[in-house]
Structures are given as structure tokens and as C-alpha cells.
C-alpha positions, 0 to 999 in steps of 0.5 A: 464677263459680268454685266455691271449695273450702277443702281441708285441706293435709295431710288433704284431705277425700275428698268435696272431692277427689271434687268436684275430679275430677268437675269435671275430668272434666266439662271444667273448668279448675281452679286448684290449689296445688303445691309450687311455687305455684299452677297451672292444670290440666285433664283429659288431652286436653281440647283445649277446656280446654287452649285456655282455659288458653292464652287465660287465660295469653296463651300461645303455641299451642305453649307447654309444658303439663306432664303432672302424674303421681301417680308414675313408674309410667306415664311410659313411656306418655307419654315416652321415657326411658332407664334412666339418665334414669328413675333420676334421676327416681326419685332426686329426685321427687316435688318441685319439678321439671319434666323435659323429655323426648322425647314417646312416639311415639303421643301427640297432637301437642297434648300436645307442644312444637312441633317438638321433640316434647318433653313436660314431666313433673312429680311433685308432693309436694303432698298435694292434688295427689297426692290429686286424681291418685289419684282421677282415675286419670290425669295432669292437663295443667297450667301454672304460674299466672303472670300479669303484675302479679299474685301468687298466694299464696292461693286468694282471690288467684286468685279476685280475678283469675280468678273468672269465667274458670275453673271451680274454685279450691282454697284450702289456705292459704299457697302461695308462688309459687316456680317449679320447677327445669326440667331437659331430659333429652330428648337424654340429657344433663342440661341445667338450663334454669331453677334454681327451687325444686328443689335441684340437689344431685343434680348434684354 
């Protein structure tokens, strides 16, 4: 049965954030709110937890996991990014965007998307996400919580479906499921793969 934490959306309780990071470091899979709906997350490089997420979401083995970063200061450790790409990310993040970048040379294959060797990167504006990553002091591996036949607006919606499949659920009130805008800059061009919650005004 999942641990259920009610965390304030604007002023997250530090003791509860510490509980989340402790659980993540112990190998957990968590459901947490973002600026584009609920997501499933685990500690970076936790292969067992990533496999559990793949099973829960019924994903293909090489599905894109997203690297959830607190900010862009360490993005170069995980992805190759030229100056114009970095300026673009800096201009519009944090926000409801996923960027597809070329993976850095020495990161594990399991973090990359198949033969293309790309990686998804996010910097969420959600205060709870920011607090978790600040306390964790490393990125999370994450995928959106999308399951056919279900919509997740609150922690209780997640609890109803996944209470026995994951380890921790964060509730912070209403969290509508809007997908991120996905932008591929892995080949130096700006290619919009999916238009979602993130505005495309920056393109003009």
C-alpha cells in the first residue's frame, strides 16, 4: 500500500519533502504532481524502479524516460547542447516543456531512447517538484502518468488505481492532466513533436 502525503502546493512542508527524497533513495516509485499533470518518478539510474514504471505504464522497453532537472546547471552532464539550444532552454524554462536532446557520451544506455541515443529533459515550474529535486540533489527519472481509461486530477485518483503498485503518492490538490509540449533539438533544428501545455509563442 502506497504512503499518501498531503503536501502544500505553494509552501511544501520540509519534513514531508524529506520523506519523499528518503523514499526515492530507498528505491521507490512515486506519483507526483507537475505543471502538466501527474507523473511517475524514481531515483536516477534505479533500474529496478524504472522497470516497475515500464510495467505499470505498459511501455515499450525503450520508451523515453524524462530527466526531471531542478534547473539547467547540470544539463551538460546528461546531454549535448550547443549555445543556441542552451539559450532556447534558458529562455522558456521552467515550464511545461519536454526537450529531446542528444545524450551525453558516457551516460548509461538505459537512460537513452533506443538507437537515436536521445534523452528527454524537463525543468518543471511546480514548487513541489523543485523542492524534491533540491533536497534530492540529483535529477529524477520520470514519465507522465497516462493510463487508458483513467484520468488523474488528484492524489486520490492515483490512489484508486495504483495504491498497490507504487510506494508513495503526493497529493497537492487539483492537478489537471495536460501533456507537455515536446520539442526535439537533438539535430540542432527546432522540431515541435507535440503541442501541449507549453506555449509556442517563442517560435515567432
